[in-house]
N, C-alpha and C positions, 0 to 999 in steps of 0.2 A: 397550332400555339408556337410562339416565338421563342425558341431557347435562350440559355441565360447566355452563352457566349454571343449570342446575337446583339443579345441588348446591350451587352458590354461593349463591345467593338463600337456600336452607334453611340451609347456614350463618350467611349475615349475620341471619336473622329468629331464630334461637336465639342468638347474641349479641349482637342488639339493645339489650339493657337496660344488657349491661357494655361493649361496643366499637361501638359505632354505625359502619356502614359497614366493616367489619374487613379486606375483600378487594379495597375498591375503593379504587383511588389517588386522592390525593388531590389536587384537582386544581393548575394552575401558576397562580401567584400574581404578577402582573405589578406592581409596586411604581411609582408615581410618585415624580420625582425631581425634585432642586433644584440647579441652577449653583452650581459652587464659584467661579465667576470666573474659573478658570483653562482658555483657552479650548482648549490645547492635549491637558489633564487631560479635561474634559467631551466630546471627539471619544473618548477611548478608553472610556470609561464610559456612553457613549450617553445625554447627557445632563447628568450630575451623580451626586450620593450618594442613595442611595434614602429617601426619606420612610417612616415608619413602622417602620425596621428599624435594627439594631445593625452601622455601620461602625466598622473595626478599621484603625486609621494604626498601622503596627509601623515603627520602623526609628531608630536612635542617634540621637546628639545632632549637631545641625547638619544635619539630612537631609530640613529643612523641614514635618516633621508640625505644627510650633506656627502657621507661616506658611501651612499650607493649610486647616487650621481657622477661625482667621481671617477667612481669606478667605469661607470659605464662611458663616462668622456675621454680614461686612459684606452678604452678599449677602440674609440673612435679615433682618438687624435695617435694612436699607435699602428692604425690602417691608413694613413695618410690624407686624412680628412681634416675639415676644417672645424670649430665647436666656437659657443660664447656662452657666459658666464652673464646674465644680467645681477646686478647685484643691487637688491632696494635698498637693504640695512647696513649696504660696507661692512661685510664680515667674510667676506671669501680670504680665504688666506691660501696664498701661493706655494708656499714650502708644503705643507700640506698636501696639496695637489700636485706637487711634484715627485714628492715622494710616494703618494701612490702608482705614480707612473704617469700623468697626464703630461703632455709636450705640449705646455708653455707657447713655444714659437709658433703652435697651429690653436692657441685657442686666444679669444677677444674676449677680455673685460670689462665689462660696461660698469661703472661705478656711479650709482644716481645718488644726486645731492654733494656731489664736486665741482666746484667751480672754476669755469676754464680759465688755463694761464695760473692758476694757484697750486703750489705741489705743498704735503704736509707730509711730515716724515713719519707721523702715526695715521691710523686710521680711527682712532679713538676720538678726533675731533669733531668725527661727522655721525657720531652714533645718537641715533636717537632718544628721547627721552623715555625716561622708564612707563612713563603711562602710556606711548603708543605701541609699547612691546608686549608681549605674550608673556605673563607673569612664569618662571621656571618653576619646574616640579617640585614636591618637598622630597629633600634627601634625609633619608633615617639612618642614625647610627652615629659614630664618632666622628665628629667632624666632616659629616656630610658623606658617613658611607663609606669614606677612600675618596671624594671626589673633591673635598676639601683644603685649606692651603695645610703647611707643616705646623704642628703646636710651637714650632719658634719664632715663628712672623706673629703670632698672635700679641705679643708684648712689644712688639716696634712702636706703638703709639703710646708705651705708658711712660715714659718719663718727658713727652708733650700735653700728657694730661695731666701729669703731677705737677708741671711748672705752670700750667695755667691755673691748678687750684690754688698754689704757692703764689701766686701774680696780687700785689697789692689791691690793685681792683677788684678780685674776687670777692674781699671781705668786704658784705655792707657796715656803716656803721651802726652802733648802735642810738638806741632813740635816746637814752640820756646826754649824747656824747654830741657836741655842736655840729651842726653838718656846714659846710663851705659853698658855698654856691659856686656854681661851674658856669664860666659864661662859653656857651656854643662856638663853637667857629664858623664864622661865617663861608658858606659858600659859594663859591663862583663858577658861574654858567659859561662855559666857552659856546663860541656860535659856530655852528655847525655847516659846513659847505652842502649844498643839494646831493651832492654826488656822492659822497659819505651816506647821507640819510637814503640812498638808492641803494648803496652796497648794503646795508644793514638791515634796510626790509628785505633784500633779497636771499640776505644769510638767514632771517629767521624766518622766510618763507619755505626755505631748501631743509628745513628741521623738520617742515612739515611731514607727517608719513602722505598725508594724501597727494601730495606734490610730487612725492617718490615715483611713488605707483604711477603716476601719470606721466615720468620719464621714464619709467623700466617701459610700460604699456608702447607709448611713442620708438623706445627704443629696439622694441619688439617688432613693431608694424615695420622699420625699414631696414630691419636684419632679412626679414621674411618677405617683401619686396625686392629686396637684392637679391636674394637670392644666395648659393653657395657654403651654405651655413648647414651640414646635418643634423647637428644636433643644440636646439638653444635652449638652456637652462632657465627658467625665472628662478628666482630663489625671495621668496616672501614668506618663509619660514620664522623669522623673528617677528612677524608684526603680529598684534591682534586680530581675532579674529573679525571682530565688528569693521576691523579698516580694508582686510584683504575680502571682504564678502560685499563690499561697494564697487565692486567690477563689475557693468553689466555683463547680464549672458549672451549678448550681441558680440560683445570684444571677444570671448571663449570660442562662439560658431566661426568668425569673423576667423580665429588662427587656424581653428582645423580644418576650413577650405583652404587658408594660406599654406598647412602642411600640406593637405593631400596634393598642391600642386608643385610645391617646390620637394616633395620628396625628402622632410624633414622632420627628423623628431623633435617637439617639442616638450620638455621635462618641467613640470608646477611645481615647486616645494613648499606647502604649506603648513599650517597646522588645523584647519577645517576645510572639507571640498570646496570648491568653487566652482568649477568649472561645469557640474552636473552633467548633463548628456552632451556634452562636448568631448567630453575625455571618453577615450575608447579604452584606456585602461585604469583602475583606482587602485592603489599602493597603500593601504592600511598597516602601520607600524607602531608597534607597541614602545614602550619607553624597555632599553636597553637595561639586559641583566651583567651585573660586572663581574668578570672572573679572576677568579685569586687561586689559582694553582700556588702559589707559594704562602708561606703564611702570613707575613705581612707584607708584600707587595701587588700591588696592582698589575696586571697582568692582561687585563684587555675588555671588548663589551661581547656580549652576544645579543646581535639583535632579532627582533619577530617579525617577520611581513606576512600580511593574509589581504590575498586576490577579494576584494572586493565586488568589484567588475568589472568583465573582461569580454570584449564582443568578439564574435566571428574566428572562436579558435579554429586550427588547423583538425581536421579529424586524423586520427591516427589510420583508418582505415577506411575503405569507400561502401564497405560492407554493413549491412544495418542490421543489429542483432533483434529476435522477437523480443530477448528477455529485458530485464531492466539493466542498465549498465551500472558498475560501480560507482561509487558516488568518487569524483575527481580529489587530491590533496591539495587545498587552496592554502597551505600555510605550509613557510619555511623561516630557518633561523637558521646563523653561520656566525661565526667569531671572528674578530679583527682583533690581533693583538697588536701589542702594541714594540715600537722597537727593541727595547729593552729585556723583554721576554722574551724575544730568540721565536725559532721554530721548533714545534713540536709535532 
């Protein structure tokens, strides 16, 4: 009787040209890690984020995704390496990144939707319409639980509203009073040159989220093909899940293979998991808790992260115990204090 090992060798030799090692399981690949700069999270992740893989940071607004990514980039850039930030919604703030410790001289900022050769004073001109963005979470309490504006600013538009109410045109004439017919003004239409039409069309197209996602994916392809970037952050956190989930799974699989080849860490910031099995690490962040150490002063946030999926972790010892190992802690929380609060 032929043994199972012989049959397996015969099947693998017959399929060697099409499927090499068809019946042999692939060996586990334990990747090196890079510290995030947050001690509590590094302890849970056993060192930090994996190098040469895709890591997904999933969570709503004000959950600590951007601060976690900036803390990781600060550690990488301070080591003398080059990173890239692909900004889909144009929400990246260089001042906040520099305050955390990111070396801006070693960071490439890719702004999607910005026309070449056109400089804008602020980033609000390229903000997406609200229907393409994920709705913000409901904040309870007076003035949004401390996140809203100062009560003094609520009366800024009061004078304009009152002047509009007192305008003569605001009062409609009564039925008994004679109404004077107002002749509408003739509107003149100026001819528009074809170049202007093309410019307006390109501006309208650049405001669509899917066009910006395509620009972000192409930019990521170019950066991965060129190499030389130790970390690439793809920020799609402000987009609604129905737009971010339209990216094909083959794209994330291609990014996973490219990151293995170039040994670069890819961080994907979204509000809903998109990469699926192509992501080696999935961190799910919950809404951060506000800190109020003082009576009436907002002092910072306390994010909470949970490791939803982590592959091929390094074992602490080669000795396999007969007993069931204790359950490993997969949650972490840390505090991020504001500048005016000081250190405590």
